[in-house]
PQR file of N, CA, C, O and H, with PARSE charges and radii, in Angstrom:
ATOM      1  N   UNK A   1     108.444  79.416  90.510 -0.4000 1.5000
ATOM      2  CA  UNK A   1     109.609  79.863  91.250 -0.0000 2.0000
ATOM      3  C   UNK A   1     110.831  79.831  90.338  0.5500 1.7000
ATOM      4  O   UNK A   1     111.002  78.912  89.538 -0.5500 1.4000
ATOM      5  N   UNK A   2     111.654  80.824  90.468 -0.4000 1.5000
ATOM      6  CA  UNK A   2     112.860  80.890  89.635 -0.0000 2.0000
ATOM      7  C   UNK A   2     113.964  80.024  90.241  0.5500 1.7000
ATOM      8  O   UNK A   2     114.225  80.082  91.442 -0.5500 1.4000
ATOM      9  H   UNK A   2     111.516  81.571  91.118  0.4000 1.0000
ATOM     10  N   UNK A   3     114.596  79.237  89.406 -0.4000 1.5000
ATOM     11  CA  UNK A   3     115.663  78.355  89.847 -0.0000 2.0000
ATOM     12  C   UNK A   3     117.001  78.993  89.479  0.5500 1.7000
ATOM     13  O   UNK A   3     117.126  79.599  88.414 -0.5500 1.4000
ATOM     14  H   UNK A   3     114.385  79.191  88.429  0.4000 1.0000
ATOM     15  N   UNK A   4     117.994  78.862  90.344 -0.4000 1.5000
ATOM     16  CA  UNK A   4     119.342  79.389  90.111 -0.0000 2.0000
ATOM     17  C   UNK A   4     119.378  80.906  89.962  0.5500 1.7000
ATOM     18  O   UNK A   4     120.247  81.432  89.267 -0.5500 1.4000
ATOM     19  H   UNK A   4     117.893  78.370  91.208  0.4000 1.0000
ATOM     20  N   UNK A   5     118.459  81.614  90.597 -0.4000 1.5000
ATOM     21  CA  UNK A   5     118.461  83.080  90.587 -0.0000 2.0000
ATOM     22  C   UNK A   5     118.585  83.559  92.031  0.5500 1.7000
ATOM     23  O   UNK A   5     118.005  82.963  92.939 -0.5500 1.4000
ATOM     24  H   UNK A   5     117.753  81.186  91.162  0.4000 1.0000
ATOM     25  N   UNK A   6     119.333  84.622  92.238 -0.4000 1.5000
ATOM     26  CA  UNK A   6     119.502  85.168  93.582 -0.0000 2.0000
ATOM     27  C   UNK A   6     118.465  86.252  93.826  0.5500 1.7000
ATOM     28  O   UNK A   6     118.238  87.119  92.982 -0.5500 1.4000
ATOM     29  H   UNK A   6     119.804  85.106  91.500  0.4000 1.0000
ATOM     30  N   UNK A   7     117.840  86.188  94.997 -0.4000 1.5000
ATOM     31  CA  UNK A   7     116.830  87.171  95.355 -0.0000 2.0000
ATOM     32  C   UNK A   7     117.501  88.499  95.675  0.5500 1.7000
ATOM     33  O   UNK A   7     118.575  88.531  96.275 -0.5500 1.4000
ATOM     34  H   UNK A   7     118.024  85.484  95.683  0.4000 1.0000
ATOM     35  N   UNK A   8     116.869  89.587  95.276 -0.4000 1.5000
ATOM     36  CA  UNK A   8     117.415  90.915  95.536 -0.0000 2.0000
ATOM     37  C   UNK A   8     116.740  91.507  96.778  0.5500 1.7000
ATOM     38  O   UNK A   8     115.563  91.258  97.040 -0.5500 1.4000
ATOM     39  H   UNK A   8     115.996  89.561  94.788  0.4000 1.0000
ATOM     40  N   UNK A   9     117.497  92.283  97.522 -0.4000 1.5000
ATOM     41  CA  UNK A   9     117.015  92.950  98.728 -0.0000 2.0000
ATOM     42  C   UNK A   9     117.495  94.391  98.720  0.5500 1.7000
ATOM     43  O   UNK A   9     118.387  94.757  97.955 -0.5500 1.4000
ATOM     44  H   UNK A   9     118.453  92.485  97.309  0.4000 1.0000
ATOM     45  N   UNK A  10     116.896  95.199  99.576 -0.4000 1.5000
ATOM     46  CA  UNK A  10     117.323  96.586  99.713 -0.0000 2.0000
ATOM     47  C   UNK A  10     118.707  96.633 100.342  0.5500 1.7000
ATOM     48  O   UNK A  10     118.965  95.952 101.334 -0.5500 1.4000
ATOM     49  H   UNK A  10     116.171  94.901 100.197  0.4000 1.0000
ATOM     50  N   UNK A  11     119.589  97.425  99.776 -0.4000 1.5000
ATOM     51  CA  UNK A  11     120.939  97.569 100.325 -0.0000 2.0000
ATOM     52  C   UNK A  11     120.968  98.409 101.589  0.5500 1.7000
ATOM     53  O   UNK A  11     121.975  98.421 102.298 -0.5500 1.4000
ATOM     54  H   UNK A  11     119.380  97.979  98.969  0.4000 1.0000
ATOM     55  N   UNK A  12     119.875  99.117 101.885 -0.4000 1.5000
ATOM     56  CA  UNK A  12     119.810  99.949 103.080 -0.0000 2.0000
ATOM     57  C   UNK A  12     119.265  99.203 104.284  0.5500 1.7000
ATOM     58  O   UNK A  12     119.942  99.070 105.303 -0.5500 1.4000
ATOM     59  H   UNK A  12     119.057  99.107 101.309  0.4000 1.0000
ATOM     60  N   UNK A  13     118.022  98.710 104.160 -0.4000 1.5000
ATOM     61  CA  UNK A  13     117.365  98.080 105.314 -0.0000 2.0000
ATOM     62  C   UNK A  13     117.278  96.557 105.214  0.5500 1.7000
ATOM     63  O   UNK A  13     116.959  95.898 106.204 -0.5500 1.4000
ATOM     64  H   UNK A  13     117.472  98.817 103.332  0.4000 1.0000
ATOM     65  N   UNK A  14     117.556  95.986 104.039 -0.4000 1.5000
ATOM     66  CA  UNK A  14     117.523  94.535 103.864 -0.0000 2.0000
ATOM     67  C   UNK A  14     116.159  93.966 103.530  0.5500 1.7000
ATOM     68  O   UNK A  14     116.015  92.750 103.410 -0.5500 1.4000
ATOM     69  H   UNK A  14     117.815  96.522 103.235  0.4000 1.0000
ATOM     70  N   UNK A  15     115.144  94.824 103.374 -0.4000 1.5000
ATOM     71  CA  UNK A  15     113.807  94.328 103.033 -0.0000 2.0000
ATOM     72  C   UNK A  15     113.809  93.723 101.634  0.5500 1.7000
ATOM     73  O   UNK A  15     114.631  94.086 100.792 -0.5500 1.4000
ATOM     74  H   UNK A  15     115.260  95.812 103.471  0.4000 1.0000
ATOM     75  N   UNK A  16     112.875  92.789 101.392 -0.4000 1.5000
ATOM     76  CA  UNK A  16     112.821  92.150 100.077 -0.0000 2.0000
ATOM     77  C   UNK A  16     111.551  92.485  99.304  0.5500 1.7000
ATOM     78  O   UNK A  16     111.283  91.872  98.271 -0.5500 1.4000
ATOM     79  H   UNK A  16     112.208  92.494 102.076  0.4000 1.0000
ATOM     80  N   UNK A  17     110.766  93.445  99.783 -0.4000 1.5000
ATOM     81  CA  UNK A  17     109.546  93.856  99.089 -0.0000 2.0000
ATOM     82  C   UNK A  17     109.743  95.182  98.368  0.5500 1.7000
ATOM     83  O   UNK A  17     110.255  96.140  98.947 -0.5500 1.4000
ATOM     84  H   UNK A  17     110.983  93.944 100.622  0.4000 1.0000
ATOM     85  N   UNK A  18     109.337  95.238  97.108 -0.4000 1.5000
ATOM     86  CA  UNK A  18     109.487  96.451  96.302 -0.0000 2.0000
ATOM     87  C   UNK A  18     108.205  96.707  95.524  0.5500 1.7000
ATOM     88  O   UNK A  18     107.507  95.767  95.144 -0.5500 1.4000
ATOM     89  H   UNK A  18     108.921  94.460  96.637  0.4000 1.0000
ATOM     90  N   UNK A  19     107.893  97.979  95.285 -0.4000 1.5000
ATOM     91  CA  UNK A  19     106.864  98.371  94.329 -0.0000 2.0000
ATOM     92  C   UNK A  19     107.601  98.934  93.130  0.5500 1.7000
ATOM     93  O   UNK A  19     108.582  99.661  93.282 -0.5500 1.4000
ATOM     94  H   UNK A  19     108.459  98.743  95.593  0.4000 1.0000
ATOM     95  N   UNK A  20     107.125  98.597  91.927 -0.4000 1.5000
ATOM     96  CA  UNK A  20     107.774  99.054  90.700 -0.0000 2.0000
ATOM     97  C   UNK A  20     106.933 100.132  90.035  0.5500 1.7000
ATOM     98  O   UNK A  20     105.706 100.041  89.982 -0.5500 1.4000
ATOM     99  H   UNK A  20     106.328  98.007  91.803  0.4000 1.0000
ATOM    100  N   UNK A  21     107.619 101.164  89.524 -0.4000 1.5000
ATOM    101  CA  UNK A  21     106.963 102.281  88.853 -0.0000 2.0000
ATOM    102  C   UNK A  21     107.717 102.600  87.576  0.5500 1.7000
ATOM    103  O   UNK A  21     108.900 102.284  87.455 -0.5500 1.4000
ATOM    104  H   UNK A  21     108.616 101.238  89.567  0.4000 1.0000
ATOM    105  N   UNK A  22     107.044 103.221  86.629 -0.4000 1.5000
ATOM    106  CA  UNK A  22     107.732 103.715  85.441 -0.0000 2.0000
ATOM    107  C   UNK A  22     108.316 105.069  85.794  0.5500 1.7000
ATOM    108  O   UNK A  22     107.571 105.997  86.108 -0.5500 1.4000
ATOM    109  H   UNK A  22     106.083 103.478  86.727  0.4000 1.0000
ATOM    110  N   UNK A  23     109.630 105.200  85.749 -0.4000 1.5000
ATOM    111  CA  UNK A  23     110.285 106.474  86.020 -0.0000 2.0000
ATOM    112  C   UNK A  23     110.126 107.382  84.808  0.5500 1.7000
ATOM    113  O   UNK A  23     109.878 108.580  84.950 -0.5500 1.4000
ATOM    114  H   UNK A  23     110.236 104.446  85.494  0.4000 1.0000
ATOM    115  N   UNK A  24     110.263 106.827  83.655 -0.4000 1.5000
ATOM    116  CA  UNK A  24     109.919 107.477  82.399 -0.0000 2.0000
ATOM    117  C   UNK A  24     109.470 106.373  81.462  0.5500 1.7000
ATOM    118  O   UNK A  24     109.775 105.208  81.715 -0.5500 1.4000
ATOM    119  H   UNK A  24     110.464 105.854  83.540  0.4000 1.0000
ATOM    120  N   UNK A  25     108.780 106.680  80.422 -0.4000 1.5000
ATOM    121  CA  UNK A  25     108.051 105.680  79.635 -0.0000 2.0000
ATOM    122  C   UNK A  25     108.905 104.601  78.998  0.5500 1.7000
ATOM    123  O   UNK A  25     108.431 103.472  78.864 -0.5500 1.4000
ATOM    124  H   UNK A  25     108.532 107.627  80.216  0.4000 1.0000
ATOM    125  N   UNK A  26     110.120 104.879  78.604 -0.4000 1.5000
ATOM    126  CA  UNK A  26     110.856 103.873  77.844 -0.0000 2.0000
ATOM    127  C   UNK A  26     112.203 103.484  78.398  0.5500 1.7000
ATOM    128  O   UNK A  26     112.772 102.482  77.964 -0.5500 1.4000
ATOM    129  H   UNK A  26     110.505 105.795  78.713  0.4000 1.0000
ATOM    130  N   UNK A  27     112.733 104.234  79.339 -0.4000 1.5000
ATOM    131  CA  UNK A  27     114.117 103.969  79.703 -0.0000 2.0000
ATOM    132  C   UNK A  27     114.326 103.396  81.102  0.5500 1.7000
ATOM    133  O   UNK A  27     115.164 102.510  81.268 -0.5500 1.4000
ATOM    134  H   UNK A  27     112.271 105.048  79.692  0.4000 1.0000
ATOM    135  N   UNK A  28     113.588 103.871  82.125 -0.4000 1.5000
ATOM    136  CA  UNK A  28     113.905 103.457  83.490 -0.0000 2.0000
ATOM    137  C   UNK A  28     112.695 102.941  84.259  0.5500 1.7000
ATOM    138  O   UNK A  28     111.557 103.342  84.013 -0.5500 1.4000
ATOM    139  H   UNK A  28     112.907 104.591  81.990  0.4000 1.0000
ATOM    140  N   UNK A  29     112.973 102.049  85.189 -0.4000 1.5000
ATOM    141  CA  UNK A  29     111.992 101.554  86.140 -0.0000 2.0000
ATOM    142  C   UNK A  29     112.468 101.982  87.521  0.5500 1.7000
ATOM    143  O   UNK A  29     113.645 101.826  87.849 -0.5500 1.4000
ATOM    144  H   UNK A  29     113.898 101.723  85.389  0.4000 1.0000
ATOM    145  N   UNK A  30     111.564 102.518  88.330 -0.4000 1.5000
ATOM    146  CA  UNK A  30     111.881 102.881  89.710 -0.0000 2.0000
ATOM    147  C   UNK A  30     111.372 101.770  90.615  0.5500 1.7000
ATOM    148  O   UNK A  30     110.215 101.364  90.509 -0.5500 1.4000
ATOM    149  H   UNK A  30     110.608 102.644  88.064  0.4000 1.0000
ATOM    150  N   UNK A  31     112.225 101.275  91.504 -0.4000 1.5000
ATOM    151  CA  UNK A  31     111.853 100.240  92.467 -0.0000 2.0000
ATOM    152  C   UNK A  31     111.891 100.867  93.854  0.5500 1.7000
ATOM    153  O   UNK A  31     112.958 101.242  94.339 -0.5500 1.4000
ATOM    154  H   UNK A  31     113.165 101.605  91.591  0.4000 1.0000
ATOM    155  N   UNK A  32     110.720 100.982  94.498 -0.4000 1.5000
ATOM    156  CA  UNK A  32     110.628 101.595  95.824 -0.0000 2.0000
ATOM    157  C   UNK A  32     110.623 100.502  96.890  0.5500 1.7000
ATOM    158  O   UNK A  32     109.759  99.626  96.877 -0.5500 1.4000
ATOM    159  H   UNK A  32     109.853 100.677  94.104  0.4000 1.0000
ATOM    160  N   UNK A  33     111.585 100.553  97.812 -0.4000 1.5000
ATOM    161  CA  UNK A  33     111.659  99.598  98.916 -0.0000 2.0000
ATOM    162  C   UNK A  33     110.444  99.797  99.815  0.5500 1.7000
ATOM    163  O   UNK A  33     110.117 100.926 100.177 -0.5500 1.4000
ATOM    164  H   UNK A  33     112.287 101.265  97.822  0.4000 1.0000
ATOM    165  N   UNK A  34     109.781  98.710 100.172 -0.4000 1.5000
ATOM    166  CA  UNK A  34     108.619  98.811 101.048 -0.0000 2.0000
ATOM    167  C   UNK A  34     109.004  98.878 102.519  0.5500 1.7000
ATOM    168  O   UNK A  34     108.143  99.043 103.383 -0.5500 1.4000
ATOM    169  H   UNK A  34     110.047  97.792  99.878  0.4000 1.0000
ATOM    170  N   UNK A  35     110.296  98.751 102.803 -0.4000 1.5000
ATOM    171  CA  UNK A  35     110.770  98.904 104.179 -0.0000 2.0000
ATOM    172  C   UNK A  35     111.120 100.350 104.478  0.5500 1.7000
ATOM    173  O   UNK A  35     110.445 101.006 105.271 -0.5500 1.4000
ATOM    174  H   UNK A  35     110.996  98.617 102.101  0.4000 1.0000
ATOM    175  N   UNK A  36     112.173 100.848 103.844 -0.4000 1.5000
ATOM    176  CA  UNK A  36     112.678 102.197 104.138 -0.0000 2.0000
ATOM    177  C   UNK A  36     112.256 103.244 103.107  0.5500 1.7000
ATOM    178  O   UNK A  36     112.595 104.420 103.247 -0.5500 1.4000
ATOM    179  H   UNK A  36     112.721 100.315 103.200  0.4000 1.0000
ATOM    180  N   UNK A  37     111.514 102.824 102.065 -0.4000 1.5000
ATOM    181  CA  UNK A  37     110.989 103.713 101.017 -0.0000 2.0000
ATOM    182  C   UNK A  37     112.069 104.335 100.130  0.5500 1.7000
ATOM    183  O   UNK A  37     111.787 105.286  99.402 -0.5500 1.4000
ATOM    184  H   UNK A  37     111.239 101.869 101.952  0.4000 1.0000
ATOM    185  N   UNK A  38     113.298 103.818 100.176 -0.4000 1.5000
ATOM    186  CA  UNK A  38     114.326 104.319  99.266 -0.0000 2.0000
ATOM    187  C   UNK A  38     114.018 103.820  97.859  0.5500 1.7000
ATOM    188  O   UNK A  38     113.367 102.790  97.686 -0.5500 1.4000
ATOM    189  H   UNK A  38     113.528 103.045 100.768  0.4000 1.0000
ATOM    190  N   UNK A  39     114.489 104.555  96.861 -0.4000 1.5000
ATOM    191  CA  UNK A  39     114.183 104.241  95.471 -0.0000 2.0000
ATOM    192  C   UNK A  39     115.459 103.900  94.719  0.5500 1.7000
ATOM    193  O   UNK A  39     116.456 104.616  94.809 -0.5500 1.4000
ATOM    194  H   UNK A  39     115.018 105.392  97.002  0.4000 1.0000
ATOM    195  N   UNK A  40     115.419 102.808  93.982 -0.4000 1.5000
ATOM    196  CA  UNK A  40     116.497 102.410  93.084 -0.0000 2.0000
ATOM    197  C   UNK A  40     115.956 102.486  91.664  0.5500 1.7000
ATOM    198  O   UNK A  40     114.775 102.230  91.429 -0.5500 1.4000
ATOM    199  H   UNK A  40     114.609 102.226  93.908  0.4000 1.0000
ATOM    200  N   UNK A  41     116.816 102.836  90.723 -0.4000 1.5000
ATOM    201  CA  UNK A  41     116.412 102.913  89.322 -0.0000 2.0000
ATOM    202  C   UNK A  41     117.049 101.778  88.539  0.5500 1.7000
ATOM    203  O   UNK A  41     118.234 101.489  88.702 -0.5500 1.4000
ATOM    204  H   UNK A  41     117.776 103.044  90.914  0.4000 1.0000
ATOM    205  N   UNK A  42     116.268 101.145  87.699 -0.4000 1.5000
ATOM    206  CA  UNK A  42     116.737 100.084  86.823 -0.0000 2.0000
ATOM    207  C   UNK A  42     116.714 100.656  85.413  0.5500 1.7000
ATOM    208  O   UNK A  42     115.660 101.036  84.904 -0.5500 1.4000
ATOM    209  H   UNK A  42     115.305 101.379  87.567  0.4000 1.0000
ATOM    210  N   UNK A  43     117.880 100.713  84.791 -0.4000 1.5000
ATOM    211  CA  UNK A  43     117.970 101.265  83.447 -0.0000 2.0000
ATOM    212  C   UNK A  43     118.758 100.310  82.563  0.5500 1.7000
ATOM    213  O   UNK A  43     119.963 100.139  82.748 -0.5500 1.4000
ATOM    214  H   UNK A  43     118.736 100.405  85.205  0.4000 1.0000
ATOM    215  N   UNK A  44     118.087  99.693  81.611 -0.4000 1.5000
ATOM    216  CA  UNK A  44     118.779  98.766  80.725 -0.0000 2.0000
ATOM    217  C   UNK A  44     119.655  99.507  79.720  0.5500 1.7000
ATOM    218  O   UNK A  44     119.420 100.677  79.418 -0.5500 1.4000
ATOM    219  H   UNK A  44     117.108  99.832  81.461  0.4000 1.0000
ATOM    220  N   UNK A  45     120.649  98.823  79.217 -0.4000 1.5000
ATOM    221  CA  UNK A  45     121.493  99.398  78.165 -0.0000 2.0000
ATOM    222  C   UNK A  45     121.598  98.363  77.065  0.5500 1.7000
ATOM    223  O   UNK A  45     122.018  97.247  77.371 -0.5500 1.4000
ATOM    224  H   UNK A  45     120.840  97.873  79.463  0.4000 1.0000
ATOM    225  N   UNK A  46     121.267  98.618  75.847 -0.4000 1.5000
ATOM    226  CA  UNK A  46     120.728  99.879  75.331 -0.0000 2.0000
ATOM    227  C   UNK A  46     119.352 100.152  75.943  0.5500 1.7000
ATOM    228  O   UNK A  46     118.717  99.240  76.472 -0.5500 1.4000
ATOM    229  H   UNK A  46     120.926  99.524  75.598  0.4000 1.0000
ATOM    230  N   UNK A  47     118.903 101.365  75.875 -0.4000 1.5000
ATOM    231  CA  UNK A  47     117.711 101.826  76.586 -0.0000 2.0000
ATOM    232  C   UNK A  47     116.405 101.344  75.964  0.5500 1.7000
ATOM    233  O   UNK A  47     115.534 102.142  75.618 -0.5500 1.4000
ATOM    234  H   UNK A  47     119.418 102.107  75.445  0.4000 1.0000
ATOM    235  N   UNK A  48     116.287 100.051  75.832 -0.4000 1.5000
ATOM    236  CA  UNK A  48     115.052  99.451  75.327 -0.0000 2.0000
ATOM    237  C   UNK A  48     114.733  98.271  76.238  0.5500 1.7000
ATOM    238  O   UNK A  48     115.535  97.343  76.347 -0.5500 1.4000
ATOM    239  H   UNK A  48     116.995  99.403  76.113  0.4000 1.0000
ATOM    240  N   UNK A  49     113.598  98.294  76.878 -0.4000 1.5000
ATOM    241  CA  UNK A  49     113.216  97.245  77.815 -0.0000 2.0000
ATOM    242  C   UNK A  49     111.962  96.549  77.303  0.5500 1.7000
ATOM    243  O   UNK A  49     110.983  97.198  76.934 -0.5500 1.4000
ATOM    244  H   UNK A  49     112.947  99.047  76.789  0.4000 1.0000
ATOM    245  N   UNK A  50     112.006  95.226  77.287 -0.4000 1.5000
ATOM    246  CA  UNK A  50     110.859  94.446  76.851 -0.0000 2.0000
ATOM    247  C   UNK A  50     110.466  93.510  77.981  0.5500 1.7000
ATOM    248  O   UNK A  50     111.323  92.838  78.554 -0.5500 1.4000
ATOM    249  H   UNK A  50     112.801  94.699  77.586  0.4000 1.0000
ATOM    250  N   UNK A  51     109.190  93.457  78.306 -0.4000 1.5000
ATOM    251  CA  UNK A  51     108.683  92.566  79.346 -0.0000 2.0000
ATOM    252  C   UNK A  51     107.955  91.425  78.659  0.5500 1.7000
ATOM    253  O   UNK A  51     107.066  91.650  77.838 -0.5500 1.4000
ATOM    254  H   UNK A  51     108.493  94.002  77.840  0.4000 1.0000
ATOM    255  N   UNK A  52     108.333  90.208  78.995 -0.4000 1.5000
ATOM    256  CA  UNK A  52     107.718  89.028  78.394 -0.0000 2.0000
ATOM    257  C   UNK A  52     107.153  88.133  79.482  0.5500 1.7000
ATOM    258  O   UNK A  52     107.544  88.229  80.645 -0.5500 1.4000
ATOM    259  H   UNK A  52     109.055  90.025  79.662  0.4000 1.0000
ATOM    260  N   UNK A  53     106.240  87.271  79.098 -0.4000 1.5000
ATOM    261  CA  UNK A  53     105.664  86.294  80.009 -0.0000 2.0000
ATOM    262  C   UNK A  53     106.582  85.084  80.121  0.5500 1.7000
ATOM    263  O   UNK A  53     107.181  84.658  79.134 -0.5500 1.4000
ATOM    264  H   UNK A  53     105.923  87.193  78.153  0.4000 1.0000
ATOM    265  N   UNK A  54     106.687  84.535  81.317 -0.4000 1.5000
ATOM    266  CA  UNK A  54     107.360  83.268  81.521 -0.0000 2.0000
ATOM    267  C   UNK A  54     106.422  82.170  81.008  0.5500 1.7000
ATOM    268  O   UNK A  54     105.210  82.380  80.962 -0.5500 1.4000
ATOM    269  H   UNK A  54     106.200  84.881  82.119  0.4000 1.0000
ATOM    270  N   UNK A  55     106.940  81.034  80.632 -0.4000 1.5000
ATOM    271  CA  UNK A  55     106.109  79.956  80.090 -0.0000 2.0000
ATOM    272  C   UNK A  55     104.988  79.538  81.040  0.5500 1.7000
ATOM    273  O   UNK A  55     103.892  79.205  80.588 -0.5500 1.4000
ATOM    274  H   UNK A  55     107.924  80.863  80.670  0.4000 1.0000
ATOM    275  N   UNK A  56     105.248  79.550  82.355 -0.4000 1.5000
ATOM    276  CA  UNK A  56     104.256  79.116  83.338 -0.0000 2.0000
ATOM    277  C   UNK A  56     103.523  80.292  84.003  0.5500 1.7000
ATOM    278  O   UNK A  56     102.783  80.083  84.964 -0.5500 1.4000
ATOM    279  H   UNK A  56     106.138  79.821  82.722  0.4000 1.0000
ATOM    280  N   UNK A  57     103.715  81.510  83.512 -0.4000 1.5000
ATOM    281  CA  UNK A  57     103.157  82.692  84.164 -0.0000 2.0000
ATOM    282  C   UNK A  57     101.645  82.774  84.013  0.5500 1.7000
ATOM    283  O   UNK A  57     101.085  82.395  82.984 -0.5500 1.4000
ATOM    284  H   UNK A  57     104.316  81.679  82.732  0.4000 1.0000
ATOM    285  N   UNK A  58     100.996  83.277  85.057 -0.4000 1.5000
ATOM    286  CA  UNK A  58      99.564  83.529  85.024 -0.0000 2.0000
ATOM    287  C   UNK A  58      99.304  84.981  84.624  0.5500 1.7000
ATOM    288  O   UNK A  58      98.175  85.332  84.280 -0.5500 1.4000
ATOM    289  H   UNK A  58     101.451  83.585  85.893  0.4000 1.0000
ATOM    290  N   UNK A  59     100.313  85.809  84.664 -0.4000 1.5000
ATOM    291  CA  UNK A  59     100.151  87.221  84.328 -0.0000 2.0000
ATOM    292  C   UNK A  59     101.495  87.858  84.111  0.5500 1.7000
ATOM    293  O   UNK A  59     102.528  87.222  84.321 -0.5500 1.4000
ATOM    294  H   UNK A  59     101.230  85.523  84.943  0.4000 1.0000
ATOM    295  N   UNK A  60     101.497  89.086  83.702 -0.4000 1.5000
ATOM    296  CA  UNK A  60     102.711  89.818  83.373 -0.0000 2.0000
ATOM    297  C   UNK A  60     102.667  91.178  84.059  0.5500 1.7000
ATOM    298  O   UNK A  60     101.584  91.732  84.247 -0.5500 1.4000
ATOM    299  H   UNK A  60     100.658  89.602  83.532  0.4000 1.0000
ATOM    300  N   UNK A  61     103.800  91.721  84.431 -0.4000 1.5000
ATOM    301  CA  UNK A  61     103.861  93.072  84.990 -0.0000 2.0000
ATOM    302  C   UNK A  61     103.281  94.029  83.953  0.5500 1.7000
ATOM    303  O   UNK A  61     103.583  93.925  82.764 -0.5500 1.4000
ATOM    304  H   UNK A  61     104.680  91.271  84.279  0.4000 1.0000
ATOM    305  N   UNK A  62     102.451  94.958  84.409 -0.4000 1.5000
ATOM    306  CA  UNK A  62     101.829  95.896  83.489 -0.0000 2.0000
ATOM    307  C   UNK A  62     101.699  97.261  84.133  0.5500 1.7000
ATOM    308  O   UNK A  62     101.865  97.397  85.345 -0.5500 1.4000
ATOM    309  H   UNK A  62     102.206  95.043  85.375  0.4000 1.0000
ATOM    310  N   UNK A  63     101.406  98.262  83.343 -0.4000 1.5000
ATOM    311  CA  UNK A  63     101.205  99.628  83.827 -0.0000 2.0000
ATOM    312  C   UNK A  63      99.723  99.851  84.034  0.5500 1.7000
ATOM    313  O   UNK A  63      98.927  99.550  83.145 -0.5500 1.4000
ATOM    314  H   UNK A  63     101.271  98.152  82.358  0.4000 1.0000
ATOM    315  N   UNK A  64      99.329 100.379  85.204 -0.4000 1.5000
ATOM    316  CA  UNK A  64      97.920 100.680  85.481 -0.0000 2.0000
ATOM    317  C   UNK A  64      97.611 102.099  85.120  0.5500 1.7000
ATOM    318  O   UNK A  64      96.475 102.544  85.281 -0.5500 1.4000
ATOM    319  H   UNK A  64      99.976 100.623  85.926  0.4000 1.0000
TER
END
C-alpha cells in the first residue's frame, strides 16, 4: 500500500477503477474510467515514461 499518496478518482462520476491502455507507444497512457467510460490521457513531460517495480512489488504494469 502506498503511504502519503492521494487516491485518484474520476472527475465525472467519482469512480476509482480505471483500465490503462497505451494511447501511443512512447508518449501517452489512456486511463478509461470503469464507471462512466470517460478517458483521461496521462502524458509525461519530457515525453519519456519509464515503469519500474516497487521494492515490495509482485509484478509490474505491462503491455499484453
